[in-house]
C-alpha positions in Angstrom: 0.1 -0.1 0.4 2.9 2.6 0.7 3.9 2.3 -2.7 0.4 3.0 -3.9 0.1 6.3 -1.5 4.1 7.2 -2.8 2.9 7.2 -6.3 0.0 9.5 -5.7 1.5 11.4 -4.1 4.5 11.8 -6.8 1.4 12.6 -9.2 0.3 15.4 -7.0 4.0 16.8 -7.2 3.9 16.1 -11.3 0.7 17.6 -11.2 2.1 20.9 -9.2 -0.3 20.5 -6.3 2.1 19.0 -4.0 6.1 20.2 -3.6 8.4 17.2 -1.7 10.7 19.3 0.0 7.6 21.7 1.2 7.1 21.3 5.2 3.8 19.0 5.6 1.9 22.0 7.6 1.5 23.4 4.2 -1.6 21.0 3.5 -2.0 20.2 7.3 -2.2 23.7 8.9 -3.3 21.7 12.2 -0.3 19.2 12.4 1.5 19.1 15.0 3.9 16.8 17.4 5.4 17.9 20.6 7.9 20.2 20.0 6.6 23.1 17.5 9.9 23.3 15.7 10.1 19.6 14.3 6.8 20.1 13.6 7.3 22.7 11.2 10.4 20.9 9.6 8.8 17.8 8.7 8.5 17.9 5.0 6.9 15.6 2.0 10.2 13.9 1.8 10.4 13.0 5.2 7.2 11.0 5.1 8.2 9.0 2.0 12.1 8.2 3.2 10.7 7.6 6.8 13.1 10.3 8.0 10.5 12.1 9.9 11.6 11.0 13.5 8.5 9.5 14.1 9.1 6.4 16.2 7.8 3.0 14.8 5.1 2.5 17.7 3.2 5.1 16.9 2.1 4.0 13.5 1.6 0.6 15.1 -1.5 1.9 17.8 -3.9 2.7 15.1 -3.9 -1.1 13.6 -5.7 -1.6 16.8 -7.9 0.7 16.9 -11.1 -0.7 14.6 -12.4 2.8 13.9 -14.6 2.7 11.1 -15.4 6.4 10.6 -14.6 8.7 7.5 -12.4 10.9 10.2 -10.1 8.3 11.6 -7.2 8.7 9.7 -7.0 12.8 10.8 -7.9 12.1 14.1 -5.3 9.4 14.2 -2.9 12.1 13.0 -4.2 15.1 15.5 -3.7 12.8 18.7 0.3 13.0 17.6 0.1 16.6 19.1 1.7 15.0 22.6 4.2 12.5 20.7 8.0 13.0 21.4 10.1 12.2 18.2 12.6 9.6 18.4 14.9 11.5 16.8 16.0 14.7 15.1 14.1 15.1 11.9 15.7 13.5 8.5 18.5 12.3 11.1 17.9 9.0 10.0 15.7 5.7 9.1 12.9 4.6 10.9 9.7 2.7 9.5 6.6 4.2 10.8 2.8 3.5 9.2 2.1 6.9 10.4 4.3 8.9 8.0 2.3 7.1 5.2 -0.7 7.7 7.0 0.1 11.3 7.2 0.6 11.1 3.3 -2.7 9.7 2.8 -4.3 13.3 4.4 -1.9 15.1 1.9 -3.5 13.4 -0.9 -6.8 14.1 0.2 -6.1 18.3 0.9 -3.8 18.2 -2.5 -6.6 16.6 -4.6 -9.6 17.7 -3.2 -10.6 14.2 -2.8 -10.5 11.2 -0.7 -8.0 9.0 -0.7 -10.2 5.9 -1.7 -11.2 8.1 -4.5 -7.9 9.2 -5.8 -6.0 6.1 -5.7 -9.4 4.5 -7.5 -9.4 7.1 -10.0 -6.0 8.2 -11.0 -4.0 4.3 -10.3 -6.5 1.3 -10.4 -8.8 2.7 -13.3 -5.9 3.6 -15.6 -3.9 0.1 -14.9 -6.9 -2.2 -15.2 -7.3 -3.4 -11.8 -10.3 -4.2 -11.4 -10.1 -6.7 -8.1 -8.3 -3.9 -6.3 -10.3 -2.5 -3.7 -10.6 0.0 -0.2 -13.1 -1.0 1.5 -14.0 -4.6 2.7 -17.4 -5.0 2.2 -17.1 -4.8 -1.8 -14.0 -6.9 -1.7 -15.9 -10.1 -0.3 -18.4 -9.7 -2.7 -15.8 -10.1 -5.6 -14.4 -13.1 -4.1 -12.2 -11.8 -1.5 -10.1 -14.7 0.2 -10.5 -15.6 3.9 -7.7 -14.0 6.1 -5.9 -16.5 8.4 -4.1 -15.9 11.9 -1.8 -18.5 13.0 -2.1 -19.8 16.6 0.6 -22.0 17.8 2.1 -22.1 13.9 -1.7 -23.4 12.5 -3.9 -20.9 10.7 -7.4 -20.2 11.5 -9.7 -18.7 9.2 -10.5 -15.2 11.0 -13.8 -14.0 8.3 -14.9 -11.5 10.1 -11.6 -9.8 10.9 -12.1 -5.6 10.8 -9.7 -3.9 9.0 -8.4 -0.4 10.5 -9.5 2.3 7.9 -7.5 4.8 9.8 -3.9 3.0 8.6 -5.6 2.9 4.9 -3.0 4.2 3.2 -0.2 3.1 5.2 -0.9 -0.4 4.9 -4.6 -1.2 4.0 -6.0 -1.7 0.5 -6.9 -4.9 -0.7 -5.5 -6.5 -4.2 -5.3 -9.7 -6.2 -1.7 -11.2 -7.4 -2.8 -10.2 -11.1 -4.0 -6.5 -10.4 -0.3 -6.1 -8.7 1.4 -7.5 -12.0 -0.2 -4.7 -14.0 1.2 -2.3 -11.2 4.6 -3.9 -11.3 4.8 -4.1 -15.5 4.0 0.3 -14.9 7.4 0.4 -12.6 8.9 -1.8 -15.2 8.0 0.4 -18.2 8.9 3.4 -17.1 5.0 4.2 -15.6 2.9 2.9 -18.6 0.6 0.1 -19.0 -1.0 -0.3 -22.2 -1.9 3.1 -23.1 -1.6 4.5 -19.7 0.6 6.5 -18.4 0.1 6.9 -14.5 3.9 8.8 -13.8 7.2 9.5 -16.2 9.6 7.5 -16.2 12.1 10.4 -14.0 9.4 10.3 -11.6 9.2 6.6 -11.3 13.1 5.9 -11.1 13.1 9.1 -8.1 10.3 6.3 -6.4 13.4 3.6 -6.5 16.1 5.6 -5.8 17.8 4.8 -2.7 17.3 7.7 -0.6 18.7 6.6 3.0 20.0 3.7 4.6 17.3 1.2 5.9 18.3 -1.4 9.3 16.5 -3.7 11.1 17.6 -3.9 14.9 20.9 -1.8 13.8 21.5 -4.4 10.8 21.6 -2.9 7.5 19.7 -4.4 4.5 19.0 -2.0 1.8 18.3 1.7 1.1 14.4 2.5 1.7 13.3 5.1 -1.2 9.6 6.1 -1.7 7.5 3.3 -0.5 9.8 0.9 -2.2 12.9 -1.2 -0.5 16.2 -1.0 -2.2 18.7 -3.9 -2.2 21.8 -4.7 -4.2 21.9 -8.6 -4.2 25.2 -9.5 -6.6 24.9 -7.5 -9.3 21.3 -6.9 -9.2 18.8 -4.4 -7.9 16.1 -5.4 -6.4 13.2 -3.1 -5.6 11.0 -4.4 -2.9 8.6 -4.1 -0.2 6.4 -6.5 1.7 3.1 -5.9 3.8 1.6 -7.2 7.1 -2.0 -7.5 8.7 -2.8 -9.6 11.3 -4.1 -12.0 9.0 -2.6 -11.2 5.4 0.6 -11.1 3.8 2.3 -9.4 0.9 5.5 -9.2 -0.7 6.2 -7.7 -4.4 9.5 -7.3 -6.1 10.7 -5.8 -9.7 14.2 -6.2 -10.9 14.6 -3.1 -13.2 17.2 -4.2 -15.5 16.0 -7.8 -16.6 12.1 -6.4 -16.5 10.9 -8.8 -14.3 8.9 -9.0 -11.1 7.4 -11.2 -8.7 4.0 -11.2 -6.0 3.8 -13.4 -3.5 0.3 -13.0 -2.1 -0.9 -15.4 1.5 -3.9 -14.8 3.3 -2.2 -16.0 6.1 -0.1 -14.3 8.9 1.8 -13.7 12.6 4.4 -11.5 12.9 7.0 -14.2 13.7 6.1 -15.9 10.3 6.0 -12.6 8.7 9.2 -11.7 9.1 11.1 -15.1 9.7 9.6 -17.0 6.7 7.6 -15.5 3.9 9.5 -12.9 3.8 12.3 -15.1 3.3 10.5 -16.9 0.7 9.4 -13.7 -1.3 13.4 -12.5 -1.3 14.6 -16.0 -2.4 12.4 -15.9 -5.4 13.5 -12.1 -6.6 17.0 -13.9 -6.2 16.1 -16.7 -8.6 14.9 -14.0 -10.7 18.0 -12.3 -11.1 20.0 -15.8 -11.7 21.4 -16.3 -8.1 20.6 -19.1 -5.6 19.0 -18.0 -3.0 20.1 -18.1 0.9 18.6 -20.9 2.8 16.1 -19.9 4.8 17.8 -19.4 8.5 14.4 -19.5 10.3 13.1 -23.1 9.5 12.8 -23.6 13.7 10.6 -21.1 14.2 6.9 -23.2 13.1 8.3 -25.9 15.5 8.9 -23.2 18.2 5.5 -21.5 17.6 4.5 -25.5 18.0 6.2 -26.2 21.4 4.7 -23.1 23.1 1.7 -25.3 24.4 4.3 -26.9 26.3 5.1 -24.3 29.0 2.1 -24.4 30.6 2.4 -28.7 30.4 5.3 -28.3 32.1 4.2 -25.6 34.7 1.4 -28.1 35.6 3.2 -31.5 36.2 5.9 -28.7 38.2 3.4 -27.9 40.1 2.1 -31.9 40.6 5.8 -32.6 41.3 6.3 -29.9 44.0 2.9 -30.4 45.6 4.0 -34.6 45.8 7.5 -33.6 47.2 5.7 -31.2 50.0 3.7 -33.6 51.1 6.0 -36.4 51.8 8.5 -33.3 53.9 5.6 -32.8 55.9 4.5 -36.8 56.3 7.6 -37.4 56.9 10.4 -34.6 58.9 13.4 -36.6 58.2 13.5 -36.0 54.2 13.7 -32.5 54.8 16.3 -31.3 53.0 18.6 -28.7 55.0 21.2 -26.0 55.1 22.7 -25.2 51.1 20.7 -27.7 49.5 17.2 -26.4 51.4 17.6 -22.7 50.0 19.9 -23.4 46.7 18.0 -27.0 45.3 14.6 -26.1 46.5 14.2 -22.1 46.7 16.6 -20.6 44.4 17.2 -22.7 41.8 13.5 -23.0 40.7 13.1 -19.4 40.6 15.3 -19.4 37.3 12.4 -21.3 34.9 9.6 -19.1 36.7 11.4 -15.7 35.6 12.3 -16.8 32.5 9.1 -17.4 31.6 7.7 -14.4 33.5 10.1 -12.0 31.4 7.7 -11.9 28.2 4.8 -11.0 30.7 7.1 -8.2 32.0 7.9 -6.8 29.2 4.6 -6.9 27.8 3.1 -4.7 30.8 6.3 -2.7 31.8 6.4 -1.3 28.2 2.2 -0.6 27.6 2.7 1.2 30.8 5.5 3.2 30.8 6.0 7.4 30.7 8.7 7.1 28.2 8.7 10.3 25.8 10.1 7.6 23.0 7.2 5.6 22.8 4.8 9.1 23.1 1.1 8.5 22.0 1.8 4.4 22.0 1.2 4.0 25.9 -0.9 0.5 26.6 -1.3 -0.2 23.1 1.9 -2.2 22.6 -0.1 -4.9 24.4 -2.9 -4.9 22.0 -0.3 -5.0 18.7 1.3 -7.9 20.0 -2.1 -9.4 20.9 -3.3 -8.5 17.7 0.3 -9.9 15.6 1.0 -12.7 17.6 -2.0 -14.0 19.5 -0.4 -17.1 20.0 3.0 -15.6 21.7 1.2 -13.1 23.6 -1.6 -15.0 25.9 1.5 -17.6 26.2 3.2 -14.5 28.0 0.3 -13.2 29.6 -1.4 -16.2 31.1 1.9 -18.5 31.7 4.0 -15.7 32.4 1.2 -14.7 35.8 1.2 -18.2 36.5 5.3 -18.1 37.0 5.6 -15.0 38.7 2.3 -16.4 41.5 3.7 -19.5 42.0 6.9 -18.7 42.6 5.4 -16.9 45.3 3.0 -19.3 46.3 5.9 -22.2 46.3 8.7 -20.4 48.2 5.9 -20.0 50.9 4.9 -23.2 50.7 9.0 -25.0 50.9 9.4 -22.5 53.3 6.3 -23.1 55.7 6.8 -26.7 55.2 10.4 -26.9 56.4 9.9 -24.8 59.2 9.3 -28.0 61.7 13.1 -29.1 62.0 14.3 -32.8 61.1 13.9 -35.7 63.9 17.6 -36.9 62.9 
Protein backbone atom coordinates (compact mmCIF):
# COMPACT_ATOMS: atom_id res chain seq x y z
CA UNK A 1 0.00 0.00 0.00
CA UNK A 2 2.81 2.43 0.81
CA UNK A 3 4.10 2.26 -2.76
CA UNK A 4 0.61 3.19 -4.05
CA UNK A 5 0.48 6.13 -1.65
CA UNK A 6 3.96 7.25 -2.73
CA UNK A 7 2.98 6.99 -6.39
CA UNK A 8 -0.13 9.08 -5.76
CA UNK A 9 1.99 11.77 -4.08
CA UNK A 10 4.39 11.83 -7.04
CA UNK A 11 1.43 12.22 -9.41
CA UNK A 12 0.41 15.31 -7.45
CA UNK A 13 4.02 16.55 -7.54
CA UNK A 14 3.97 16.30 -11.33
CA UNK A 15 0.63 18.12 -11.38
CA UNK A 16 2.18 20.96 -9.38
CA UNK A 17 -0.12 20.40 -6.40
CA UNK A 18 2.53 19.07 -3.99
CA UNK A 19 6.19 19.96 -3.43
CA UNK A 20 8.45 17.25 -2.05
CA UNK A 21 10.48 19.59 0.14
CA UNK A 22 7.56 21.65 1.39
CA UNK A 23 6.68 21.33 5.09
CA UNK A 24 3.66 19.15 5.59
CA UNK A 25 2.02 21.98 7.53
CA UNK A 26 1.48 23.67 4.15
CA UNK A 27 -1.08 20.95 3.40
CA UNK A 28 -2.07 20.03 6.96
CA UNK A 29 -1.90 23.35 8.90
CA UNK A 30 -3.17 21.66 12.07
CA UNK A 31 -0.37 19.07 12.19
CA UNK A 32 1.61 19.07 15.43
CA UNK A 33 3.99 16.90 17.44
CA UNK A 34 5.20 17.82 20.92
CA UNK A 35 8.07 19.96 19.59
CA UNK A 36 6.72 22.98 17.62
CA UNK A 37 10.04 23.41 15.76
CA UNK A 38 10.10 19.77 14.68
CA UNK A 39 6.45 20.05 13.61
CA UNK A 40 7.41 22.78 11.15
CA UNK A 41 10.50 20.95 9.88
CA UNK A 42 8.91 17.70 8.69
CA UNK A 43 8.51 17.72 4.89
CA UNK A 44 6.67 15.55 2.41
CA UNK A 45 9.99 13.97 1.42
CA UNK A 46 10.71 13.07 5.05
CA UNK A 47 7.44 11.17 5.20
CA UNK A 48 8.11 9.38 1.91
CA UNK A 49 11.64 8.38 2.97
CA UNK A 50 10.56 7.44 6.53
CA UNK A 51 12.96 9.98 8.04
CA UNK A 52 10.46 12.20 9.84
CA UNK A 53 11.57 11.04 13.28
CA UNK A 54 8.16 9.53 14.09
CA UNK A 55 8.75 6.36 16.17
CA UNK A 56 7.64 3.04 14.75
CA UNK A 57 5.36 2.34 17.69
CA UNK A 58 3.27 5.43 16.98
CA UNK A 59 2.24 3.90 13.66
CA UNK A 60 1.32 0.50 15.11
CA UNK A 61 -1.19 1.53 17.75
CA UNK A 62 -3.73 2.89 15.20
CA UNK A 63 -3.83 -0.58 13.64
CA UNK A 64 -5.51 -1.83 16.83
CA UNK A 65 -8.18 0.87 16.63
CA UNK A 66 -10.83 -0.51 14.31
CA UNK A 67 -12.50 2.86 13.88
CA UNK A 68 -14.63 2.75 10.73
CA UNK A 69 -15.46 6.45 10.68
CA UNK A 70 -14.46 8.56 7.68
CA UNK A 71 -12.29 10.84 9.83
CA UNK A 72 -10.28 8.09 11.53
CA UNK A 73 -6.98 8.91 9.79
CA UNK A 74 -7.12 12.60 10.68
CA UNK A 75 -8.22 11.90 14.23
CA UNK A 76 -5.26 9.59 14.78
CA UNK A 77 -2.90 12.09 13.16
CA UNK A 78 -4.15 14.89 15.41
CA UNK A 79 -3.39 12.67 18.42
CA UNK A 80 0.30 13.06 17.58
CA UNK A 81 0.25 16.53 19.13
CA UNK A 82 1.81 15.19 22.36
CA UNK A 83 4.26 12.79 20.69
CA UNK A 84 7.99 13.23 21.26
CA UNK A 85 9.96 12.26 18.15
CA UNK A 86 12.36 9.33 18.36
CA UNK A 87 15.17 11.35 16.74
CA UNK A 88 15.77 14.70 15.03
CA UNK A 89 13.85 15.26 11.80
CA UNK A 90 15.74 13.93 8.77
CA UNK A 91 18.57 12.37 10.78
CA UNK A 92 17.86 8.65 10.24
CA UNK A 93 15.40 6.10 8.91
CA UNK A 94 12.71 4.52 11.06
CA UNK A 95 9.82 2.59 9.60
CA UNK A 96 6.52 4.09 10.71
CA UNK A 97 3.05 3.58 9.22
CA UNK A 98 2.04 7.02 10.44
CA UNK A 99 4.33 8.62 7.85
CA UNK A 100 2.18 7.17 5.10
CA UNK A 101 -1.12 7.78 6.87
CA UNK A 102 -0.12 11.46 6.92
CA UNK A 103 0.70 11.26 3.21
CA UNK A 104 -2.82 9.95 2.64
CA UNK A 105 -4.18 13.09 4.29
CA UNK A 106 -1.88 15.25 2.14
CA UNK A 107 -3.23 13.52 -0.98
CA UNK A 108 -6.75 14.40 0.13
CA UNK A 109 -5.86 18.01 0.92
CA UNK A 110 -3.96 18.58 -2.35
CA UNK A 111 -6.35 16.77 -4.68
CA UNK A 112 -9.69 17.66 -3.10
CA UNK A 113 -10.65 13.97 -3.26
CA UNK A 114 -10.77 11.28 -0.62
CA UNK A 115 -7.84 8.88 -0.59
CA UNK A 116 -10.16 6.07 -1.70
CA UNK A 117 -11.51 8.02 -4.67
CA UNK A 118 -8.09 9.31 -5.69
CA UNK A 119 -6.31 5.94 -5.90
CA UNK A 120 -9.30 4.39 -7.67
CA UNK A 121 -9.48 7.14 -10.28
CA UNK A 122 -5.78 7.77 -10.87
CA UNK A 123 -4.17 4.35 -10.29
CA UNK A 124 -6.58 1.40 -10.22
CA UNK A 125 -8.72 2.38 -13.19
CA UNK A 126 -5.90 3.38 -15.59
CA UNK A 127 -4.03 0.16 -14.78
CA UNK A 128 -7.20 -1.95 -15.25
CA UNK A 129 -6.93 -3.19 -11.66
CA UNK A 130 -10.51 -4.46 -11.49
CA UNK A 131 -9.97 -6.56 -8.37
CA UNK A 132 -8.32 -3.97 -6.16
CA UNK A 133 -10.28 -2.33 -3.38
CA UNK A 134 -10.12 0.19 -0.56
CA UNK A 135 -12.85 -1.44 1.53
CA UNK A 136 -13.39 -5.10 2.52
CA UNK A 137 -17.16 -5.12 1.94
CA UNK A 138 -16.85 -4.70 -1.85
CA UNK A 139 -13.84 -7.02 -1.98
CA UNK A 140 -15.75 -9.79 -0.19
CA UNK A 141 -18.58 -9.48 -2.71
CA UNK A 142 -16.04 -10.19 -5.45
CA UNK A 143 -14.32 -13.25 -4.05
CA UNK A 144 -11.84 -11.95 -1.48
CA UNK A 145 -10.00 -14.80 0.23
CA UNK A 146 -10.65 -15.40 3.91
CA UNK A 147 -7.75 -14.29 6.10
CA UNK A 148 -6.17 -16.55 8.73
CA UNK A 149 -4.25 -15.95 11.95
CA UNK A 150 -1.66 -18.42 13.13
CA UNK A 151 -2.03 -20.04 16.53
CA UNK A 152 0.96 -22.23 17.34
CA UNK A 153 1.90 -22.37 13.63
CA UNK A 154 -1.59 -23.56 12.64
CA UNK A 155 -3.73 -21.14 10.56
CA UNK A 156 -7.28 -20.44 11.75
CA UNK A 157 -9.80 -18.57 9.60
CA UNK A 158 -10.95 -15.12 10.75
CA UNK A 159 -13.72 -14.22 8.27
CA UNK A 160 -14.88 -11.18 10.24
CA UNK A 161 -11.52 -9.55 10.98
CA UNK A 162 -12.08 -5.77 10.83
CA UNK A 163 -9.78 -3.39 8.94
CA UNK A 164 -8.46 -0.23 10.62
CA UNK A 165 -9.72 2.37 8.18
CA UNK A 166 -7.50 5.06 9.69
CA UNK A 167 -4.43 3.12 8.51
CA UNK A 168 -5.64 2.66 4.93
CA UNK A 169 -2.90 4.78 3.26
CA UNK A 170 -0.19 2.96 5.22
CA UNK A 171 -1.14 -0.65 4.64
CA UNK A 172 -4.75 -1.73 4.06
CA UNK A 173 -5.41 -1.85 0.31
CA UNK A 174 -6.82 -5.13 -1.02
CA UNK A 175 -5.73 -6.62 -4.34
CA UNK A 176 -5.09 -9.75 -6.39
CA UNK A 177 -1.89 -11.17 -7.86
CA UNK A 178 -3.04 -10.36 -11.41
CA UNK A 179 -3.76 -6.72 -10.54
CA UNK A 180 -0.46 -6.30 -8.73
CA UNK A 181 1.25 -7.79 -11.78
CA UNK A 182 -0.21 -4.95 -13.88
CA UNK A 183 1.02 -2.49 -11.29
CA UNK A 184 4.53 -3.95 -11.37
CA UNK A 185 4.55 -3.84 -15.18
CA UNK A 186 3.90 -0.09 -15.00
CA UNK A 187 6.85 0.30 -12.63
CA UNK A 188 9.06 -1.72 -14.99
CA UNK A 189 7.82 0.15 -18.07
CA UNK A 190 8.60 3.76 -17.10
CA UNK A 191 5.13 4.34 -15.65
CA UNK A 192 3.16 2.94 -18.58
CA UNK A 193 0.70 0.07 -18.86
CA UNK A 194 -0.94 -0.43 -22.27
CA UNK A 195 -2.08 3.05 -23.24
CA UNK A 196 -2.08 4.45 -19.70
CA UNK A 197 0.84 6.61 -18.48
CA UNK A 198 0.33 6.94 -14.74
CA UNK A 199 3.66 8.62 -13.99
CA UNK A 200 6.72 9.87 -15.86
CA UNK A 201 9.84 7.74 -16.15
CA UNK A 202 11.76 10.31 -14.09
CA UNK A 203 9.23 10.15 -11.26
CA UNK A 204 9.27 6.33 -11.30
CA UNK A 205 13.06 6.49 -10.96
CA UNK A 206 12.66 8.85 -8.01
CA UNK A 207 10.39 6.36 -6.25
CA UNK A 208 13.03 3.66 -6.71
CA UNK A 209 16.05 5.82 -5.88
CA UNK A 210 17.94 4.79 -2.71
CA UNK A 211 17.51 7.73 -0.34
CA UNK A 212 18.50 6.50 3.11
CA UNK A 213 20.04 3.39 4.63
CA UNK A 214 17.43 1.07 6.14
CA UNK A 215 18.29 -1.02 9.19
CA UNK A 216 16.60 -3.65 11.33
CA UNK A 217 17.83 -4.00 14.91
CA UNK A 218 20.83 -1.95 13.84
CA UNK A 219 21.73 -4.21 10.89
CA UNK A 220 21.56 -2.62 7.39
CA UNK A 221 19.47 -4.54 4.87
CA UNK A 222 19.27 -2.08 1.99
CA UNK A 223 18.08 1.45 1.31
CA UNK A 224 14.64 3.00 1.43
CA UNK A 225 13.28 5.05 -1.43
CA UNK A 226 9.66 6.15 -1.52
CA UNK A 227 7.46 3.23 -0.52
CA UNK A 228 10.10 0.80 -1.79
CA UNK A 229 13.19 -0.92 -0.33
CA UNK A 230 16.19 -1.06 -2.66
CA UNK A 231 18.61 -3.92 -2.18
CA UNK A 232 21.71 -4.85 -4.15
CA UNK A 233 22.24 -8.61 -4.44
CA UNK A 234 25.37 -9.44 -6.35
CA UNK A 235 25.15 -7.44 -9.55
CA UNK A 236 21.36 -7.18 -9.37
CA UNK A 237 19.20 -4.37 -8.05
CA UNK A 238 16.01 -5.61 -6.40
CA UNK A 239 13.28 -3.10 -5.53
CA UNK A 240 10.80 -4.64 -3.12
CA UNK A 241 8.40 -4.20 -0.25
CA UNK A 242 6.36 -6.47 1.98
CA UNK A 243 3.00 -5.89 3.61
CA UNK A 244 1.83 -7.02 7.03
CA UNK A 245 -1.70 -7.42 8.36
CA UNK A 246 -2.78 -9.71 11.22
CA UNK A 247 -4.39 -12.14 8.74
CA UNK A 248 -2.67 -11.43 5.41
CA UNK A 249 0.86 -11.10 4.06
CA UNK A 250 2.11 -9.59 0.79
CA UNK A 251 5.49 -9.36 -0.92
CA UNK A 252 6.33 -7.79 -4.26
CA UNK A 253 9.61 -7.14 -6.00
CA UNK A 254 10.87 -5.89 -9.33
CA UNK A 255 14.22 -6.26 -11.03
CA UNK A 256 14.41 -3.09 -13.17
CA UNK A 257 17.36 -4.20 -15.32
CA UNK A 258 15.99 -7.68 -16.05
CA UNK A 259 12.44 -6.36 -16.45
CA UNK A 260 11.10 -9.06 -14.14
CA UNK A 261 8.84 -8.99 -11.12
CA UNK A 262 7.18 -11.22 -8.55
CA UNK A 263 4.21 -10.91 -6.22
CA UNK A 264 3.47 -13.22 -3.31
CA UNK A 265 0.10 -12.96 -1.54
CA UNK A 266 -0.73 -15.15 1.46
CA UNK A 267 -4.09 -15.15 3.26
CA UNK A 268 -2.54 -15.89 6.65
CA UNK A 269 -0.01 -14.17 8.88
CA UNK A 270 1.83 -14.01 12.19
CA UNK A 271 4.55 -11.52 13.01
CA UNK A 272 7.20 -14.21 13.46
CA UNK A 273 6.15 -16.08 10.32
CA UNK A 274 6.02 -12.77 8.43
CA UNK A 275 9.55 -11.58 9.13
CA UNK A 276 11.32 -14.93 9.37
CA UNK A 277 9.54 -17.14 6.83
CA UNK A 278 7.36 -15.35 4.29
CA UNK A 279 9.69 -12.44 3.54
CA UNK A 280 12.57 -14.91 3.12
CA UNK A 281 10.49 -16.89 0.60
CA UNK A 282 9.74 -13.75 -1.42
CA UNK A 283 13.38 -12.65 -1.30
CA UNK A 284 14.46 -16.12 -2.40
CA UNK A 285 12.20 -16.01 -5.46
CA UNK A 286 13.51 -12.53 -6.34
CA UNK A 287 17.10 -13.81 -6.15
CA UNK A 288 16.19 -16.72 -8.41
CA UNK A 289 14.76 -14.26 -10.94
CA UNK A 290 18.11 -12.47 -10.75
CA UNK A 291 19.85 -15.71 -11.67
CA UNK A 292 21.27 -16.23 -8.19
CA UNK A 293 20.88 -19.04 -5.71
CA UNK A 294 18.60 -18.07 -2.84
CA UNK A 295 20.02 -18.13 0.66
CA UNK A 296 18.69 -21.17 2.59
CA UNK A 297 16.04 -20.15 5.07
CA UNK A 298 17.73 -19.34 8.36
CA UNK A 299 14.57 -19.52 10.45
CA UNK A 300 13.09 -22.91 9.60
CA UNK A 301 12.82 -23.73 13.30
CA UNK A 302 10.36 -20.88 13.94
CA UNK A 303 7.18 -22.90 13.17
CA UNK A 304 8.42 -25.69 15.44
CA UNK A 305 9.17 -23.20 18.19
CA UNK A 306 5.61 -21.85 17.88
CA UNK A 307 4.18 -25.37 17.94
CA UNK A 308 6.15 -26.00 21.11
CA UNK A 309 4.64 -23.08 23.03
CA UNK A 310 1.83 -25.20 24.59
CA UNK A 311 4.57 -27.21 26.29
CA UNK A 312 5.12 -24.26 28.62
CA UNK A 313 1.77 -24.52 30.46
CA UNK A 314 2.04 -28.33 30.33
CA UNK A 315 5.45 -28.23 32.00
CA UNK A 316 4.12 -25.76 34.55
CA UNK A 317 1.33 -28.16 35.48
CA UNK A 318 3.80 -31.03 35.79
CA UNK A 319 6.08 -28.83 37.89
CA UNK A 320 3.27 -27.89 40.26
CA UNK A 321 2.16 -31.51 40.67
CA UNK A 322 5.74 -32.64 41.32
CA UNK A 323 6.35 -29.92 43.87
CA UNK A 324 3.10 -30.60 45.71
CA UNK A 325 3.96 -34.30 45.98
CA UNK A 326 7.37 -33.46 47.39
CA UNK A 327 5.86 -31.02 49.88
CA UNK A 328 3.38 -33.68 50.99
CA UNK A 329 6.23 -36.14 51.52
CA UNK A 330 8.18 -33.58 53.56
CA UNK A 331 5.09 -32.86 55.62
CA UNK A 332 4.51 -36.55 56.34
CA UNK A 333 8.17 -37.39 56.93
CA UNK A 334 10.20 -34.63 58.64
CA UNK A 335 13.33 -36.80 58.27
CA UNK A 336 13.21 -36.20 54.50
CA UNK A 337 13.62 -32.45 54.94
CA UNK A 338 16.55 -30.90 53.06
CA UNK A 339 18.74 -28.61 55.05
CA UNK A 340 21.37 -25.93 54.73
CA UNK A 341 22.60 -25.12 51.23
CA UNK A 342 20.41 -27.79 49.66
CA UNK A 343 17.30 -26.23 51.13
CA UNK A 344 18.00 -22.74 49.78
CA UNK A 345 19.87 -23.62 46.62
CA UNK A 346 18.01 -26.60 45.19
CA UNK A 347 14.49 -26.03 46.45
CA UNK A 348 14.14 -22.24 46.68
CA UNK A 349 16.66 -20.39 44.50
CA UNK A 350 17.11 -22.86 41.60
CA UNK A 351 13.37 -23.22 40.84
CA UNK A 352 13.15 -19.43 40.55
CA UNK A 353 15.18 -19.47 37.30
CA UNK A 354 12.59 -21.08 34.97
CA UNK A 355 9.81 -19.03 36.57
CA UNK A 356 11.73 -15.82 35.98
CA UNK A 357 12.45 -16.81 32.36
CA UNK A 358 8.77 -17.52 31.69
CA UNK A 359 7.67 -14.29 33.36
CA UNK A 360 10.12 -12.03 31.47
CA UNK A 361 7.89 -11.70 28.35
CA UNK A 362 4.96 -10.80 30.63
CA UNK A 363 7.03 -8.17 32.41
CA UNK A 364 8.06 -6.81 29.00
CA UNK A 365 4.46 -6.57 27.82
CA UNK A 366 3.13 -4.94 30.99
CA UNK A 367 6.15 -2.73 31.64
CA UNK A 368 6.20 -1.34 28.10
CA UNK A 369 2.44 -0.89 28.17
CA UNK A 370 2.48 1.26 31.30
CA UNK A 371 5.87 2.95 31.01
CA UNK A 372 5.77 6.70 30.64
CA UNK A 373 8.69 7.18 28.28
CA UNK A 374 8.77 10.05 25.77
CA UNK A 375 10.02 7.73 23.02
CA UNK A 376 6.82 5.71 23.23
CA UNK A 377 4.75 8.86 23.00
CA UNK A 378 1.14 8.07 22.24
CA UNK A 379 1.82 4.33 22.15
CA UNK A 380 1.41 3.71 25.86
CA UNK A 381 -0.89 0.84 26.69
CA UNK A 382 -1.38 0.03 23.00
CA UNK A 383 1.80 -2.07 22.83
CA UNK A 384 0.07 -5.03 24.44
CA UNK A 385 -2.83 -4.71 21.98
CA UNK A 386 -0.42 -4.68 19.03
CA UNK A 387 1.28 -7.86 20.22
CA UNK A 388 -2.05 -9.59 20.84
CA UNK A 389 -3.15 -8.63 17.32
CA UNK A 390 -0.05 -9.78 15.44
CA UNK A 391 1.21 -12.59 17.70
CA UNK A 392 -1.85 -13.85 19.61
CA UNK A 393 -0.38 -17.20 20.64
CA UNK A 394 2.93 -15.83 21.89
CA UNK A 395 1.18 -12.95 23.67
CA UNK A 396 -1.39 -15.11 25.45
CA UNK A 397 1.27 -17.60 26.53
CA UNK A 398 3.27 -14.66 27.90
CA UNK A 399 0.26 -13.23 29.74
CA UNK A 400 -1.17 -16.46 31.15
CA UNK A 401 1.98 -18.48 31.80
CA UNK A 402 3.96 -15.42 32.88
CA UNK A 403 1.29 -14.45 35.40
CA UNK A 404 1.10 -18.00 36.69
CA UNK A 405 4.90 -18.21 36.97
CA UNK A 406 5.05 -15.06 39.08
CA UNK A 407 2.22 -16.21 41.34
CA UNK A 408 3.52 -19.77 41.69
CA UNK A 409 7.03 -18.49 42.42
CA UNK A 410 5.71 -16.68 45.48
CA UNK A 411 3.31 -19.44 46.57
CA UNK A 412 5.88 -22.22 46.10
CA UNK A 413 8.55 -20.39 48.08
CA UNK A 414 6.07 -19.76 50.88
CA UNK A 415 4.94 -23.41 50.91
CA UNK A 416 8.53 -24.69 51.01
CA UNK A 417 9.46 -22.42 53.92
CA UNK A 418 6.23 -23.25 55.76
CA UNK A 419 6.65 -27.02 55.27
CA UNK A 420 10.29 -26.96 56.35
CA UNK A 421 9.64 -24.80 59.42
CA UNK A 422 9.48 -28.01 61.49
CA UNK A 423 13.03 -29.26 62.11
CA UNK A 424 14.10 -32.73 61.01
CA UNK A 425 13.93 -35.50 63.65
CA UNK A 426 17.41 -36.75 62.76
